[in-house]
C-alpha positions, 0 to 999 in steps of 0.5 A: 309810655307804659307797657301792658308790664307797667301797668300790671305792676301798677295795678298790683301795687295798687291792690296791696296799698293798706292804710295804716291805723293808728292803734292809739285812738281809742275804739267807739263802744258802738258801731258807726254803721249798725249801731250794735255794741262793740265788745269790750274785747274788740275795743281794746284793740284801739281804732276800731269803729266797726262791729265785727259783721259789718267789717267783715262786709266791708272787707268784702265790698273793697275787695271785689 
């Protein structure tokens, strides 16, 4: 049976899990949420699907 320390450690590990992106996938030219153009410099990163504003908003929502 898990004690409080085990549960706390499991919760902490779940918070730091990161889904790795495949940067070989081409970026979108338009944000899939708002439809705004994604700047060329951002597209060059690869695997970009969101504009900066939508990406920032999504990250804030995920960190709550």
